C-alpha positions as CSV (number, residue, x, y, z in Angstrom):
1,M,98.8,128.8,94.3
2,D,95.1,129.5,94.2
3,H,94.2,130.1,97.9
4,Y,90.5,129.2,97.4
5,Y,91.2,125.4,97.1
6,L,93.9,125.5,99.8
7,N,91.6,127.3,102.2
8,W,88.9,124.8,101.4
9,L,91.2,122.0,102.3
10,N,92.5,123.7,105.4
11,K,89.0,124.3,106.7
12,H,88.7,120.5,107.1
13,Q,91.5,120.6,109.8
14,F,88.7,121.6,112.2
15,H,86.7,118.5,111.4
16,G,89.2,116.7,113.7
17,I,90.0,112.9,113.8
18,K,87.1,110.7,112.7
19,P,88.2,107.0,112.3
20,G,86.2,105.1,109.7
21,L,86.5,104.1,106.1
22,Y,83.1,104.8,104.5
23,R,83.9,108.5,103.6
24,I,87.2,107.7,101.9
25,I,85.7,104.7,100.1
26,S,82.9,106.9,98.8
27,L,85.3,109.5,97.5
28,L,87.7,107.0,96.0
29,K,84.9,105.3,94.2
30,A,83.9,108.7,92.7
31,L,87.5,109.2,91.6
32,G,87.6,105.8,89.8
33,N,89.4,103.9,92.7
34,P,93.0,105.2,91.8
35,Q,94.5,103.3,94.8
36,V,94.2,99.9,93.0
37,K,96.1,101.0,89.9
38,Y,99.6,100.3,91.3
39,P,101.4,98.1,93.9
40,T,101.9,99.4,97.4
41,I,103.7,98.9,100.7
42,H,101.7,99.9,103.8
43,V,103.6,101.1,106.9
44,A,102.0,101.5,110.4
45,G,103.4,101.8,113.9
46,T,103.7,104.1,116.9
47,N,107.2,105.4,115.9
48,G,109.6,104.9,113.0
49,K,107.0,104.9,110.2
50,G,108.3,107.9,108.4
51,S,112.0,106.9,108.5
52,T,111.1,103.4,107.3
53,C,109.0,104.9,104.5
54,A,111.9,107.2,103.5
55,I,114.4,104.3,103.4
56,L,112.1,102.2,101.3
57,N,111.3,105.0,98.9
58,T,114.9,105.9,98.3
59,V,116.1,102.4,97.7
60,L,113.2,101.6,95.4
61,S,113.8,104.9,93.5
62,K,117.5,104.2,93.2
63,H,116.7,100.8,91.6
64,G,115.0,102.7,88.8
65,L,111.4,102.3,89.9
66,K,109.0,105.3,89.7
67,T,108.1,105.4,93.4
68,G,105.4,107.3,95.1
69,L,105.7,108.3,98.8
70,Y,102.8,109.5,101.0
71,T,103.6,110.6,104.6
72,S,102.1,112.9,107.2
73,P,102.1,115.4,108.8
74,H,104.2,117.9,106.9
75,L,106.9,120.0,108.6
76,L,106.9,123.1,106.4
77,K,104.4,122.8,103.5
78,L,101.7,120.5,102.3
79,N,103.6,119.4,99.2
80,E,106.0,117.4,101.4
81,R,103.3,114.7,101.9
82,F,103.2,113.7,98.2
83,K,106.5,112.7,96.5
84,I,107.6,110.8,93.5
85,N,111.2,109.7,93.4
86,N,111.8,112.1,96.3
87,K,110.4,115.2,94.5
88,E,107.6,117.0,96.1
89,I,104.4,117.5,94.1
90,P,104.5,120.7,92.1
91,D,102.2,123.5,93.2
92,N,100.2,123.5,89.9
93,T,99.6,119.7,90.1
94,L,98.6,120.0,93.7
95,L,96.1,122.7,92.8
96,E,94.6,120.7,89.9
97,L,94.1,117.7,92.1
98,L,92.5,119.8,94.9
99,K,90.0,121.1,92.3
100,I,89.1,117.6,91.4
101,L,88.7,116.7,95.1
102,H,86.5,119.8,95.6
103,K,84.2,118.5,92.9
104,F,83.8,115.0,94.2
105,A,84.3,115.1,98.0
106,P,81.3,114.3,100.2
107,E,80.7,116.3,103.3
108,P,81.6,116.0,106.1
109,I,85.1,114.6,105.4
110,T,88.4,115.0,107.2
111,Y,91.6,116.8,106.2
112,F,93.5,113.5,106.3
113,E,90.9,111.7,104.1
114,L,91.2,114.4,101.5
115,T,95.1,114.4,101.5
116,T,95.0,110.5,101.3
117,A,92.7,110.6,98.3
118,L,94.9,113.2,96.7
119,A,97.9,111.0,97.1
120,F,96.2,108.0,95.6
121,L,95.0,110.1,92.7
122,Y,98.4,111.7,92.1
123,F,100.2,108.4,92.0
124,A,97.7,106.9,89.6
125,E,97.8,109.8,87.2
126,E,101.6,109.7,87.3
127,K,101.6,105.9,86.7
128,V,104.0,105.1,89.5
129,D,105.6,101.6,89.6
130,I,105.0,101.3,93.4
131,A,103.9,103.6,96.2
132,V,105.0,103.6,99.9
133,I,102.0,104.6,102.1
134,E,102.3,105.6,105.7
135,T,99.2,105.3,107.9
136,G,98.1,108.4,109.7
137,L,96.7,107.0,113.0
138,G,96.4,103.4,114.0
139,G,95.7,101.2,110.9
140,R,92.4,99.3,110.9
141,L,90.2,102.4,110.5
142,D,92.9,104.7,109.0
143,A,91.9,106.3,105.7
144,T,94.9,104.7,104.0
145,N,93.6,101.2,104.9
146,V,91.8,100.8,101.6
147,I,94.9,99.4,99.8
148,H,96.0,95.8,99.3
149,P,99.7,96.1,99.7
150,M,102.4,93.6,98.6
151,V,103.8,93.9,102.1
152,S,102.5,95.4,105.4
153,V,105.0,96.8,107.9
154,I,104.4,97.4,111.6
155,T,107.3,99.3,113.1
156,T,106.6,99.6,116.8
157,I,103.7,99.5,119.2
158,G,103.5,101.9,122.1
159,F,101.1,104.3,123.8
160,D,99.9,107.1,121.6
161,H,96.4,108.4,120.5
162,T,94.9,106.2,123.2
163,K,91.5,108.0,123.0
164,Y,91.1,106.5,119.5
165,L,93.2,103.3,119.6
166,G,92.6,102.1,123.1
167,K,94.3,102.3,126.5
168,T,96.1,98.9,126.4
169,I,98.9,97.6,124.2
170,K,96.7,94.7,123.1
171,K,94.0,97.1,121.8
172,I,96.6,99.4,120.1
173,A,98.2,96.3,118.5
174,F,94.8,95.2,117.3
175,E,94.3,98.5,115.5
176,K,97.8,98.5,114.0
177,A,97.4,94.8,112.9
178,G,94.3,96.0,110.9
179,I,96.6,96.7,108.0
180,I,97.5,93.0,107.5
181,K,95.8,91.7,104.4
182,R,94.9,88.1,103.5
183,G,97.9,86.1,102.2
184,K,100.2,89.1,102.1
185,P,103.3,89.1,104.2
186,V,103.7,91.3,107.3
187,V,107.1,92.6,108.6
188,T,107.2,93.5,112.3
189,G,109.8,95.3,114.5
190,K,110.6,94.4,118.1
191,V,107.3,94.6,120.0
192,S,106.2,93.4,123.4
193,E,105.0,89.8,123.8
194,E,101.3,90.9,124.2
195,A,101.5,93.0,121.0
196,K,103.3,90.1,119.2
197,E,100.5,87.7,120.2
198,V,97.8,90.0,118.7
199,I,99.8,90.4,115.4
200,L,100.5,86.7,115.1
201,K,96.8,85.8,115.8
202,R,95.6,88.3,113.2
203,A,98.2,87.1,110.6
204,E,97.3,83.4,111.2
205,A,93.6,84.2,110.7
206,L,94.4,85.8,107.3
207,S,97.1,83.2,106.3
208,S,99.7,86.0,106.1
209,P,103.3,85.1,106.6
210,V,104.9,87.0,109.5
211,Y,108.6,88.1,109.7
212,L,109.7,89.2,113.1
213,L,112.8,91.3,113.8
214,G,115.0,89.3,116.2
215,R,113.5,86.0,115.1
216,D,113.5,85.9,111.3
217,F,116.0,88.7,110.5
218,F,118.5,90.7,112.5
219,I,120.5,93.9,112.6
220,F,123.7,94.7,114.4
221,S,125.8,97.9,114.7
222,Q,129.5,98.0,114.5
223,E,131.7,101.1,114.5
224,G,128.9,103.3,113.1
225,L,127.9,100.7,110.4
226,W,125.0,98.3,110.2
227,N,125.2,94.6,109.5
228,Y,121.9,92.9,108.4
229,H,121.2,89.2,108.5
230,G,118.0,87.9,106.8
231,K,117.5,86.0,103.6
232,N,120.6,87.9,102.5
233,C,123.4,89.3,104.5
234,F,124.4,92.9,103.9
235,K,127.5,94.0,105.8
236,E,129.0,97.4,106.6
237,L,125.9,99.5,105.6
238,K,126.1,103.2,106.2
239,L,122.8,104.9,106.7
240,S,122.6,108.7,106.3
241,L,119.9,108.9,109.0
242,Q,121.5,109.2,112.4
243,G,120.4,107.8,115.8
244,A,120.7,104.3,117.2
245,Y,116.9,103.8,116.8
246,Q,117.3,103.9,113.0
247,G,118.7,100.4,113.0
248,Q,115.3,98.8,113.5
249,N,113.8,101.0,110.7
250,L,116.6,99.9,108.4
251,A,116.1,96.2,109.2
252,L,112.4,96.4,108.5
253,S,113.1,98.1,105.2
254,L,115.6,95.5,104.2
255,K,113.3,92.6,105.0
256,T,110.5,94.3,103.0
257,L,112.9,94.8,100.1
258,E,113.9,91.1,100.3
259,I,110.3,90.0,100.0
260,L,109.9,92.2,96.9
261,K,113.0,90.5,95.5
262,E,111.6,87.0,96.2
263,N,108.4,88.1,94.4
264,A,110.5,89.0,91.4
265,F,109.4,92.6,91.7
266,L,112.7,94.1,92.6
267,P,116.3,93.1,91.5
268,L,117.8,94.1,94.8
269,R,121.4,94.9,94.3
270,E,123.9,95.5,97.1
271,D,125.9,98.2,95.3
272,I,122.7,100.2,94.5
273,L,121.4,99.6,98.1
274,K,124.6,101.0,99.6
275,E,124.5,104.1,97.4
276,A,120.8,104.6,98.2
277,L,121.2,104.4,102.0
278,L,123.7,107.3,101.9
279,E,121.1,109.4,100.2
280,V,118.1,108.8,102.5
281,K,116.6,112.1,103.9
282,W,114.0,112.4,106.5
283,E,113.8,115.9,108.0
284,G,113.6,116.5,111.7
285,R,115.0,113.2,112.9
286,F,118.2,113.3,114.8
287,K,119.3,116.4,112.8
288,R,122.4,118.1,113.9
289,I,123.1,121.8,113.2
290,F,126.2,123.7,114.3
291,L,125.5,127.3,114.9
292,G,128.4,129.5,116.2
293,D,129.6,127.7,119.3
294,K,126.3,125.8,119.7
295,E,125.6,122.2,118.7
296,I,121.8,121.8,118.1
297,L,120.1,118.5,117.8
298,L,116.4,118.3,116.5
299,D,114.3,115.2,116.8
300,C,110.5,114.6,116.6
301,A,110.2,112.6,119.9
302,H,106.5,113.2,120.4
303,N,105.5,110.3,122.6
304,P,107.1,108.3,125.5
305,Q,108.4,105.5,123.3
306,G,110.0,108.0,120.9
307,A,111.6,109.9,123.9
308,E,113.1,106.7,125.2
309,A,114.6,105.9,121.8
310,L,116.0,109.4,121.6
311,R,117.5,109.2,125.1
312,A,119.3,106.0,124.2
313,S,120.7,107.6,121.1
314,L,121.8,110.7,123.0
315,E,123.6,108.5,125.5
316,K,125.3,106.5,122.7
317,E,126.4,109.7,121.0
318,K,127.4,111.3,124.3
319,F,125.1,114.3,123.5
320,Y,124.9,115.8,127.1
321,P,124.5,117.9,129.1
322,Y,122.1,120.0,127.2
323,L,119.5,122.8,127.3
324,L,116.2,121.1,126.5
325,L,113.7,123.0,124.3
326,L,110.4,121.2,124.2
327,G,107.0,121.8,122.7
328,A,104.2,119.3,123.0
329,T,100.6,118.7,121.8
330,N,97.7,117.0,123.6
331,E,95.1,116.7,121.0
332,D,93.0,114.0,122.5
333,G,93.4,115.2,126.1
334,E,95.1,111.9,127.1
335,K,98.7,112.3,126.0
336,P,101.2,111.8,128.9
337,F,103.2,114.9,127.9
338,P,104.9,115.3,131.3
339,L,106.5,111.9,130.7
340,L,108.3,113.3,127.7
341,L,109.9,115.8,130.0
342,E,110.6,113.2,132.7
343,I,112.4,110.9,130.2
344,L,114.6,113.7,128.6
345,S,115.2,115.9,131.6
346,S,117.9,113.8,133.4
347,S,120.7,115.2,131.2
348,A,119.2,118.7,130.9
349,Q,120.8,121.7,132.7
350,K,117.9,123.9,131.8
351,I,114.5,123.4,130.3
352,F,112.6,125.7,128.0
353,L,109.0,124.9,127.4
354,S,107.3,126.6,124.5
355,E,103.9,127.0,123.0
356,F,103.7,127.1,119.2
357,T,101.3,127.1,116.2
358,A,99.6,123.8,115.2
359,E,96.4,122.3,114.0
360,R,96.4,120.1,117.1
361,K,95.9,121.3,120.7
362,V,99.1,122.6,122.0
363,V,100.1,122.2,125.7
364,T,100.1,125.7,127.3
365,K,102.2,127.2,130.0
366,E,99.3,126.8,132.5
367,E,98.9,123.1,131.6
368,W,102.6,122.5,132.0
369,E,102.6,124.2,135.4
370,R,99.7,122.1,136.7
371,A,101.3,118.9,135.5
372,L,104.7,119.8,137.0
373,A,103.4,121.3,140.2
374,H,104.8,118.5,142.4
375,K,108.0,117.8,140.5
376,G,110.7,119.7,142.2
377,H,113.7,117.6,141.3
378,I,114.1,118.6,137.6
379,A,116.2,121.4,136.1
380,P,115.2,125.0,136.1
381,I,112.3,125.7,133.8
382,E,111.4,128.8,131.7
383,Y,108.2,129.2,129.6
384,F,107.8,130.9,126.2
385,K,104.8,131.9,124.3
386,N,106.4,131.2,120.9
387,P,109.3,129.1,119.5
388,A,111.1,132.1,118.0
389,Q,111.6,133.7,121.5
390,A,112.5,130.3,123.0
391,L,115.1,129.6,120.3
392,E,116.6,133.0,120.5
393,S,116.9,132.7,124.3
394,A,118.5,129.2,123.9
395,L,121.1,130.4,121.4
396,K,122.0,133.3,123.8
397,D,122.2,131.1,126.9
398,E,125.8,130.6,127.9
399,S,125.3,127.8,130.3
400,C,125.0,125.0,127.6
401,Q,126.9,124.4,124.4
402,K,124.4,121.7,123.4
403,I,120.7,122.3,122.7
404,L,118.2,119.5,122.3
405,I,115.0,120.6,120.5
406,T,112.3,118.0,120.5
407,G,108.6,117.2,121.0
408,S,105.7,117.5,118.5
409,I,106.3,117.2,114.8
410,Y,104.5,120.5,114.5
411,F,106.9,122.1,117.0
412,I,109.9,120.9,115.0
413,G,108.2,122.3,111.9
414,N,107.9,125.7,113.6
415,I,111.6,125.6,114.6
416,L,112.8,124.6,111.1
417,S,110.7,127.3,109.6
418,I,112.4,129.9,111.8
419,L,115.9,128.5,111.1
420,E,115.1,128.5,107.4
421,K,114.1,132.2,107.5
422,I,117.4,133.1,109.2
423,K,119.3,130.9,106.7
424,Y,120.6,128.5,109.3
425,V,119.3,125.4,107.5
């Protein structure tokens, strides 16, 4: 691929996070407003966005719809962010679209704004039937919040990116609820009472119907299968994505699909649904790899809420004791990264903390040492300058048969890249 345009895009990584819609609106106007040329589903939330998008995308595609999917960040390469019917954008198409963006983009503009515009343009040019769009950060001022979706989805609300979204659950909920559009339904996962209050108030102001998990629709697990009760009842569903926390993501997806069915957009069929759920792929989430005598589990638990959900799934699966290999970011200087370790260290026999390569600010050995200076009760800790050394040491360690690798999405991307090179995945 022509590196000039890729380098141009990558330079915008250093522009950081700049909430606001005026730059993306200006660029999209210059491109002919591609985002209005097809129906969309908009997904926001602290955790579970990607998995929910992946489920929706696969089920819609399986029903014969040409379905666009925009997610972020990518694990291994940029192309992953832009998919149609689960196929990543080809290199040559990506290059052509970058050339167009280069011609029309105002400066300054952020990396995420450019990739978002690229996604909207790609889906319009390919004439998709529907696109599933994941927010980047928050919702109200997120670059994706220029669409008018058929359904808005809010998965979870917890503490993350507090520098930009606010330091209380109410403020974070207000930002996430910013994706609700007048008269359009919103589907919400289980959230705290204070978050629910904010969402309901926003939805009422916009005359938007609200569907709450645990009130309007339900999901239960039974012997590794899921039973859903909503407008329809779907029993004995098997989802390819592992982890107890995926139940909520499945429920939110099914409620969203039911709404599309009620709007005569989707002829939701149970036989096709069941086939599709077996084919859902979302890399880096509760992924198991068996390597020699080691059982490795990878998961992108990059904030406290994600770590709590992961711990519950590990207990349910009896995945313990383990060697914990963790890498974290702290891009806004306010991330409670020691809490990730605190939540996941109770079943750890050893802890490996690693630095890695990322566009975001990585937590260094010195920062970990300062943060953990007074925590003498956790397992022995070793520090590594890069994930390759950390992974090699974990595989050689004879004290644990199980290895849990988690933390930042960028860290998991680093690990998967290493495993791919040595043909382990």
